[in-house]
N, C-alpha and C positions, 0 to 999 in steps of 0.2 A: 353674661358679658359678651359683647359683640366681638366676633373674630375678624381681625384686619384682613386676612386672606379672603374670607367670604365677601367682605365689603369691597375689596379690590376687584374680585370677579364680578360682583354686582354692578360696580361702576363701569368697568371697561367692557365686560361681557354684555351687559345690558345695552350699552351704547352701540356695540357692533351689531347686535340683533336688531335694534331699532333702525339702524342704517340699512341693513339687509331688507327690512320690511318697508323701506322707502319713506320712513317718517322724516319730516323736515328736520334739518340739522339742529335748529334752535330748540324745537320741542324735545328732540332726543336728548340733548345736553341737559336741559332743564329737568326732564323727567327722571333720568338716572341719578342726577344730583340730589333731587328731593327724596327718591327712594333710598339712596345710600345714606343720606343724612338721617332718615327715619330709622333705618336699621342700626346705625351707630348711636342713636339716641341724642343726636345733635339737634338743638332747638332750630326749628325751621326759620325763625327770625334771623339766625346767624347766616343762613343761606341767602335770605333776602338782602341782608346787609352786604354780603359779598357781591351780589349782583349789582346793587346800587354803587358800591365802591368801585366796581369795574368800569363804570361809565362816567365816573366823576373826574377823571384825569383831564387836566387842562389841555394836554397834547391832543386828546381826541377831538377837541373842538375844531381842529384843522380839517377833519374828515368831511363834515357837512359843507364847509366852504370850498374844499376841493371838488366835491360832487357838484355843487351849484355852478362853480366856474366852468367845469367841464361840460355841463348841460347847456349853459348859455353859449359857449363857444362852439359846441358841437352842432347846435341848431341854428346858429347865426351866420352860417356861410363860410366859416373858417375852414371846414373840411375841403371844400372845393378850392379855396385859395391855396391851401397846403399842397394839394395835388398839382395845381398849376405851377407852383414854385418848384416842386420836386421835378416836374417835367423839364424845366429849364436846365436843371443840373444833370439829369441822367436819361432824359427821354431819347437821346440820339444813340444810346447803346442798344445792341441787339436785345429784343425782348423789352423794349423801352417801358411799357406799362407795368411790367413786373418790377422793374427797377424803381419806377415812380411809386409803386405800391410800398416798397420797403422804405424808401426815403421819406415818403409821406408819413409813415408810422413813426419814424424817428422824430419828425416835427410835431406830429399830433400827440405823441406820447408825452411831450413836454407841456402839453396843455390839459389833456383829459386825465392822464394817469390810469387809464383803464383800457384793457384789451377789448372788452365787449363794446365799450363806447367807440373805440377806434373802428371796429368792424361795422357797427351800426351806422356810423357817420360817413365813413369813407367807402365802405363796401357797396352801399346803395348807389354810389356815383361811379366808382371805378370798375366794378364787376360788369355792368352793362357795356361799358367802354371796351373792356377786354374781349367780351363776347363778340361785339361788333367788328373788332379788329382780327378775329379768327383765332383767338386763344382758346385752348381746350377748357371746358368748364371746371373739370376737377383740378387742373393746374392753377387756374385763376383763384379758386376758393382756397386751395392749399397755401399759396403764397400770401393771400390776404389774411388768413387765420394765423399762420406762423409769424408773419411780420408784426402783427398786432401785439404780440407778447412783449415787444419793446416798450409798450405803454406802461407796464408794471415794473420795469427795470429803470428806464430813463425817467428821472424825476420831472415833476412831483408825482409821487405815488402814495395814495392813502394806505396801501398795504404796508409800506415802509413805516408809516405812523403806527399801525397795529403792531408790527414787529418791535418797534422802539418801546412801546408800552409793555408788551408781553415780556420783553427781555430786561425790564427794570429800568428803562430810561437811557437807552443808547442814543448818542447824539444824532438828531434828525439831519442836521446839516452835513455831517460826515457821511451818513447813509445816502443822502441825495447825491453828493459828489461821487461816492463810490459806484453809483449806478451808471454813470456816463460811459466809461470805457467798455465795461461788459455789455451794456445795451447796444452801443454803436458797433462793437465787435460782432454781436449777434446779427445785427442788420446787414453788415458787410458780408458776413459768411453766407447769409441767405441770398444775397445779391449774386455772389459768385456761383452758387449752385443754380440759381435761376438763369444766369447767363449761359451756362453750358447746356441746360435743358432748352432754352430759347434758340440757341445756335443749332442744336440737333433737330429741332422741330421747325426751324426757319420762321420764328415769330418776327413780326415787323419792328422796325425802328419808328420813332415818332418824328413828326415834321420839325424842322429847325425853327426855333423861335428867334425873331428879330431882336436886336438890342433894345429898341424902343419898347417892344412888348415885354421884354424881360424886366426892364426898369419899372414898368407899370405893375407887373405881377409882384415884384419885390416890395414895392411901396405898399400895396394892399396887404400882402401877407405879413409884412414886418410888424404892423400894428397888432396883429393876432399873436405873433410869436413873443411880443413884449410881455404877455401874460406870464410865460415861463421865466423870463428875465427878471420880472418883479419878484416872483416867488424865490428864485434861487439867489438873486442879488441881495434881497432882504435878509435871508437866512444866513448866507455866507458872511456878509458884512457885519452881522450882529445888530443891524438896525431894527429888524423884526424877529420875533420868534416864528417858527413854522406856522403857528396858528394865526398870528397877526398878518404875516405875509399872504396867507391864503385868503383872509378877509379883504385885504387891500386888492388882491387879484380879482375877487368877485366884483368889487366896485369898478375896477378898470375894465373887466370883461363886459360888464353891463353897459358902460358908457360907449365902448368901442362897437359892441354889437348893435345897440339900439339907436345910437346917435351918430355913428360914423359909417358903419356898413349898411345899416338900415334895410337889411334883406328880410327881416321878419318884423311884424308890428309889435308895439309895446304890450299889447294884450296877450301876446304869446308867453309873457313872463309868468302868468298864472299857471300854464301847463308845465313850464320848466320847473317851477317851484314844487308843483305837485309830483312830478317825476323824481325830483331830487329828494322830496320827503319820503316817498315810497322806498327808495333805495336806502336812505338814512335809517328809516324805521327798522328795516331788515338787518342792517349792519349793527345798529346799537343793541337790538334785541339779542343778536348773536353774541356780541361782546359781553353782555350781562350774563347770559347763560354760560358762556365759556369761562367767565370769571369764577362762577360758583364751581364749575367742573374742575378748573385748575386748582382752586383752593382745596378741594377734597383730594385731589391727586397729591398735593403737597402734604396734607394732613395724614394721608396713608403712606407717605414716603415713596410714592411710585417713581418720581424722577431719580431718586437715589438707587432704587432697585434696577431701573432701566440702565443707569450708568454702569452698575456692576455687571449686568447682563451683557451689555455691548462690549465692555472692556474684557470680558471673559472669552469673547470670540477670538480676538487677536490682540497682540500688543503692538502691531505695526500701525503707525499713524495713517499711512497711505491706504492700507487695506480698510481700516475703519472708516475713513472718509468716503471710500468707494461704496462700502456697504450702506452708509448713511444716505448717500446720494440715491442709490438704488431703492432704498426704503421710501424716501420722499417721492421719487418718481412713481412708484407703485401706489402710494397713498394718493398722489395727485390724480391718478386715473379714476379714483372712486369718490373723492371728496373735493369740494371747492376750495379756493385759495384761502379765504379769510379764516374759516374754522380751523384749517390745518395750521396756519400761523399761530393761532391762539392756543391750540392743543399741543403742537409739537415743540414749540419754542421752549416751554418750561422743562420738557423731557430731554431734548437734545442739547440745550444750551450748556448744562453742566459738563456734558461729555466733550463737546466740540471746543468750547471756550475754556472751561475749567481744567480739563484733563489734557486735551490735545493741543491747547495753547493758541488756537486761532483767535484773531481779533473779533470782537462782537460785530463789528462792521462787516468784516469779511464773511462771517457766518451768515449775516443778514442777507447779503447779496447771493450767496450760494442757495439759501432757502428760497429767495425770490425767483431765481432762475429755474430751480427745480419745479416750483409750483406754477411758474409761467408755462413751462413745457406741459404740465398737467392740464392746463386750460385747453390744450390742443389735442388731448388724447381721449379716445372713448374709454369707458361708456358715459362719463359725466363731464367731459370737457365743454364748459359753457361757451367758450370762443368758437369751438368746432361746431356746436349746434347752431349758433347764430349765423356763422358763415355759410353753413350748408342751407339754412333756411332762406337767406338772402339770395344765394346763388342757385337755389332750387336744384341741388345735387345731393345724392344719397351720401350718408355718412360713410358707408362702406367704400364707395368709389373714391371719395376724398381722402380717406385714411390711407388707402393704397398709394395715392399720388403724393402723400406727405412723407412717405418712408425716407427719401433722401433728405428731406428737411428735418425729420426726427433725428437722423444720424448726425447731421450738421449741428443741430442744437445740443446734442449730447457731447460732441467734441468741444464746443464752446464751454459747456458746463465743466468738463474735465480740466480745460485750460484755466478757467476761473478758479476752480477748486485747488489746483496744485501749483498755480503761479500767483501768489498773493499780491504781487505788485500790480497785476492787471486791475485789481479792485482797489488797492490801497494807495496807489500813486497820487491820485488827485486829492484825497482827504489828507494825506500826510504832507502834501505840498502846500495846500491852501488853508487847511484847518488843522495844523499839527497839534498833537498832544491831547486830542479830545477822546 
């Protein structure tokens, strides 16, 4: 007879070992799931069924549409238009391009939903501009990387879809609304720190934009920003589900990019779909593997054991929330965002929501913010790697320059964690009772 303790060690221990050996996360999850199932005598077809079941959710259909819409708008000139519009608002402040960087990420986050996409699209434009204006390379990359994290908090974010599914069907509309104030708060906090650094280093202001130029910029950028309006408006009003609004957004983005902006030829759509397909294949394979892994965790009662272990540390709600945040920050340093959402949600959800009494929406935003910070931290921060590659600066140098930004992001995280109204104000106001 199989020993559940041995099975638990095989499942979790095997996963840790494979991660240390740098085995791709999807293969690691699938391998340990199959090995554990064989040890427990569970038919392998049951594992296959769980993998299939994991990707059959209607809500997950929103992910490919979000990815395609982000790819279309990212390659179609919207990044440059967002930078120009941000410059109108904040370019005249000391360290204007750093401010523009932050505000641009607020705008672009509502279109791409991806930190890496934000850096790839805007970083290639704004980093050379900052270098030309005399900004230090490490500072430029640091603000580009940290501000990009707004993309996973400010909706639409496909990571919120993943959390919704992993948490058993949390309202996507309420999650989207909940992301606005924390995401904007993060951006404003990064701008404040950037201002003091810019003032100390005497970074320049940008040239004044005339009223006529501003109107022209707003007109061009407005059409791109309507993508986010369509998504959010459709979900909040109840006209569309998140999946349906994402599909409509793809059609709108396609029309605006290829028939209004006309900055890339129609034949570029083939490459856009190819890039989206590559991303989607990785995401869906990960979801399938994580579904089998999560099912085995539930079978072995690992979430219940984790709940008991965590609650055994302290009975103080605030101490436990701090420990959970620290745990997520540490995990974010060594694992990517999507697998952590799929793995940690079933483990922590019973503790945070079931025992500590937090709203599922509030916990979702705490999780997003923690893992967004993880995107910026070595050794596995994907946003950090992309930013350093584009800026041609070493990770060590940028990581040092990011210390004040790390501290700022942690302060925002603590405020979001311990002041629920920051997160819950908009959902409770616009979509109450969900």
